C-alpha angles and dihedrals in degrees: 000000000000094000090049092054091048092052091049091048090053089049093053096043099083092040096060098049097089098066117123117262126232123253113253094229101059112156118250113266124191118223119202093192136024121252105255122225095248089055091045090056092060094041091053091047088058090049099051103032140039112267096254093051091047091050090051092052091047091051091046092051093047092045091053090048095052094045089056096050124108118237095216093167140009095266092050090046090056091049090052092048091053091045092053092044093049097046108024102043109106093359094130090054091049089049092055092045094051094047091047090053097041102037127195114291097031120117091243093051092051093051093045093050093046093051093045091051091053092048090050089049089058096250105159095200111032114219094245089073096068099020104111108127094168093050091236100133112110090192094055090048089053091045093055093042092053092044093048092052091048093049092047091053092045095049093046088053096043100047095063089047090051092048091048091053091047090051091049090051092053091053098046126095118250091252095063100035098093098081093044091049089056090049090051093050091050092049090050091048091054090050088051090056089053089049090058090052090046092053090059091047091051089057088057099035091125088068093061129097110258092249093053092040091058092047091053093047090054094042099051098067091041091055092044090054093051092049092048092056116101118257 
């Protein structure tokens, strides 16, 4: 499986190097929510392929998903039926149409075939989504910017809560500390989850707007210090 993904990644590499780059002076935009991975899949499809080819891959992916679902009750069975009907109907005709239009050897055909192979191999996040060695994807820049803003807000809200629980624990008698200790461990666990997200953001910090970049640079050591504290 690993060797297959590596080969596909090497196949896609030269095909994604012609995407337009972002301007360096983009205005600051505030994001209320992160861009989720399912949404990112479709956004990246639009970025690397013509719309009809991207729509075909999305239908293929959804069709394969619904055909693999378990109808554990009547309601779920009806959901699956609708999912198959909405995504699989006419898919063979679309497949022929797409491959007639984007014939073997074209850039589009190579990308389509590579993504389909990864989907068939059970890869949940095909390599084309994050594969952007030249940092030219506007969508990935936006993805990391939105995620960085969301993580920064979350951490800045969670750290005071963690510190308040720690202070409460210090002031409690031994007899009543057990519940607070559990609360402290949970708060620290949640901060650890944010630290994992932050590690990925730090690897892509060059993609962030300067304002967000500075916030993340200040936040990373602060979060690391809290997580290193005993308790």
